[in-house]
C-alpha positions as CSV (number, residue, x, y, z in Angstrom):
1,X,-14.0,6.5,18.0
2,X,-14.5,2.9,16.9
3,X,-13.8,3.9,13.3
4,X,-10.4,5.5,14.3
5,X,-9.3,2.4,16.1
6,X,-10.4,0.0,13.3
7,X,-8.9,2.4,10.7
8,X,-5.5,2.2,12.5
9,X,-5.5,-1.6,12.6
10,X,-6.7,-1.8,9.0
11,X,-4.1,0.7,7.8
12,X,-1.3,-1.3,9.3
13,X,-2.6,-4.5,7.7
14,X,-3.0,-2.5,4.4
15,X,0.7,-1.5,4.6
16,X,1.8,-5.0,5.0
17,X,-0.4,-6.1,2.1
18,X,0.9,-3.3,-0.1
19,X,4.5,-4.5,0.7
20,X,3.7,-8.0,-0.3
21,X,1.9,-7.0,-3.5
22,X,4.9,-4.8,-4.4
23,X,7.3,-7.7,-3.9
24,X,5.2,-9.9,-6.2
25,X,4.8,-7.2,-8.9
26,X,8.5,-6.3,-8.8
27,X,9.6,-9.9,-9.1
28,X,7.3,-10.5,-12.0
29,X,8.3,-7.3,-13.8
30,X,12.0,-7.2,-13.1
31,X,12.9,-10.9,-12.5
32,X,14.6,-9.9,-9.3
33,X,13.4,-10.7,-5.8
34,X,14.4,-7.4,-4.2
35,X,13.8,-3.9,-5.5
36,X,16.8,-1.6,-5.7
37,X,17.5,0.5,-2.7
38,X,18.1,4.2,-3.2
39,X,21.6,3.9,-1.8
40,X,22.6,0.9,-3.9
41,X,25.4,1.7,-6.4
42,X,24.5,-1.5,-8.4
43,X,21.5,0.2,-10.0
44,X,21.0,3.3,-12.1
45,X,19.1,6.3,-10.8
46,X,16.4,5.5,-13.3
47,X,16.0,2.0,-12.0
48,X,15.8,3.2,-8.4
49,X,13.2,5.9,-9.3
50,X,11.1,3.5,-11.3
51,X,11.1,1.1,-8.3
52,X,10.1,3.9,-6.0
53,X,7.3,5.1,-8.3
54,X,5.9,1.6,-8.6
55,X,6.1,1.0,-4.9
56,X,4.4,4.3,-4.2
57,X,1.6,3.7,-6.7
58,X,0.9,0.2,-5.3
59,X,0.9,1.5,-1.8
60,X,-1.5,4.4,-2.7
61,X,-3.9,2.1,-4.4
62,X,-3.9,-0.5,-1.7
63,X,-4.3,2.2,1.0
64,X,-7.3,3.8,-0.9
65,X,-8.9,0.4,-1.3
66,X,-8.5,-0.6,2.3
67,X,-9.7,2.8,3.6
68,X,-12.7,2.7,1.2
69,X,-13.7,-0.8,2.3
70,X,-13.3,0.2,6.0
71,X,-15.5,3.3,5.5
72,X,-18.2,1.3,3.7
73,X,-18.1,-1.4,6.4
74,X,-18.5,1.2,9.2
75,X,-21.4,2.8,7.3
76,X,-23.0,-0.6,6.9
77,X,-22.6,-1.5,10.6
78,X,-23.4,1.8,12.2
79,X,-25.4,3.7,9.5
80,X,-23.1,6.7,9.9
81,X,-20.7,8.0,7.2
82,X,-17.2,8.1,8.8
83,X,-16.1,10.6,6.1
84,X,-18.2,13.4,7.5
């Protein structure tokens, strides 16, 4: 039960972190502050899809890292494996 509550809080924080990381990466790669929105006619379909793919990849990696760290922390504290 404790793991589920902590996992929820950590997941929300991980999502916020992933968004911040994406903004930094996108600005460094594209030179623009904002990524193209799917509905924006200013950008090509390719640009929109690349931005979405980069965003998804960063989100997945940050989420996995946060979930992994949380599971390891719970195992260290409680001695039980939350993945089972």
